[in-house]
C-alpha positions in Angstrom: -139.0 37.7 -78.4 -135.4 36.4 -78.7 -134.5 36.4 -82.5 -131.8 34.2 -83.8 -129.6 35.2 -87.4 -127.0 32.9 -88.7 -125.1 35.0 -91.2 -122.3 34.4 -93.7 -119.1 36.2 -94.3 -120.0 36.7 -98.0 -122.3 35.6 -100.3 -120.1 32.8 -101.8 -119.7 31.0 -98.6 -121.8 28.0 -98.2 -121.7 27.4 -94.4 -122.6 29.5 -91.8 -120.0 32.1 -90.4 -121.4 33.2 -87.1 -124.7 33.3 -85.1 -126.7 36.5 -83.6 -128.9 36.1 -80.6 -131.0 39.4 -80.5 -134.0 40.7 -78.6 -135.7 43.0 -81.1 -138.1 44.2 -78.6 -135.3 46.1 -76.6 -131.5 45.9 -79.4 -130.2 43.9 -77.0 -128.2 41.3 -78.7 -124.9 38.5 -78.4 -123.1 37.3 -80.4 -120.0 34.3 -81.1 -116.6 36.2 -81.1 -114.2 34.1 -82.8 -111.0 36.2 -81.5 -112.1 35.8 -78.0 -113.6 32.4 -78.1 -117.1 33.4 -76.0 -120.2 35.0 -76.3 -120.1 38.8 -76.7 -122.5 41.5 -75.9 -122.4 43.7 -79.0 -125.5 45.3 -79.9 -124.5 47.9 -81.9 -122.7 45.7 -84.3 -125.6 43.2 -84.7 -128.0 46.1 -85.5 -125.1 48.0 -87.9 -125.4 44.3 -89.9 -129.1 43.4 -89.9 -129.5 46.8 -91.0 -127.0 46.9 -93.9 -129.0 46.4 -97.3 -125.9 44.8 -98.8 -126.2 42.0 -96.0 -129.5 41.0 -96.4 -128.9 37.7 -98.5 -126.1 37.0 -95.9 -128.0 36.1 -93.1 -131.2 33.8 -92.0 -133.4 33.9 -89.0 -134.1 30.9 -87.5 -135.8 28.9 -84.8 -133.7 28.0 -81.5 -133.2 24.3 -82.5 -131.5 25.4 -85.8 -129.8 27.8 -84.1 -127.7 25.3 -81.2 -126.9 23.1 -84.3 -125.6 26.6 -86.0 -123.9 27.4 -82.5 -122.0 24.4 -82.2 -120.2 24.9 -85.7 -119.2 28.4 -85.1 -118.7 28.4 -81.9 -116.4 25.2 -81.9 -117.9 23.2 -79.8 -119.6 25.4 -76.9 -123.5 25.5 -76.8 -125.8 28.0 -77.2 -126.9 29.5 -73.9 -130.4 28.6 -72.9 -132.7 31.6 -72.6 -132.3 32.1 -69.0 -128.3 32.6 -69.5 -129.1 34.9 -72.6 -131.2 37.3 -70.4 -128.2 37.3 -67.5 -125.5 38.4 -70.8 -128.1 41.0 -72.2 -128.8 42.3 -68.5 -125.0 42.3 -67.9 -123.7 43.8 -71.1 -126.6 47.1 -70.7 -125.1 47.6 -67.6 -121.6 47.2 -69.0 -120.5 44.7 -66.8 -118.8 41.2 -67.7 -120.9 38.5 -69.4 -121.9 35.5 -66.8 -119.8 32.1 -68.2 -122.1 29.8 -70.2 -121.4 25.9 -70.6 -118.8 25.4 -73.0 -116.6 28.6 -72.2 
């Protein structure tokens, strides 16, 4: 099952700073990489953030519709990849390959 989580930079920030997409069953995850302006496969970073007790109040899980809205904000207009593209990114990332391009990149 795919989970979506929006996060803030710190507890004082009003709006979302980023978006994680994770398959909790396999531990695979992608996030919007602001520096490279692209979706990045980085399950280690996502798990470290989500498992850090000091950050529990800085993220919330949301449904896909909310994640789509947030993606356009945090990704500068780029859309959230569809489920098929997310699964392809998980597979490519797990193989150590480049992520396939998605709409808006």
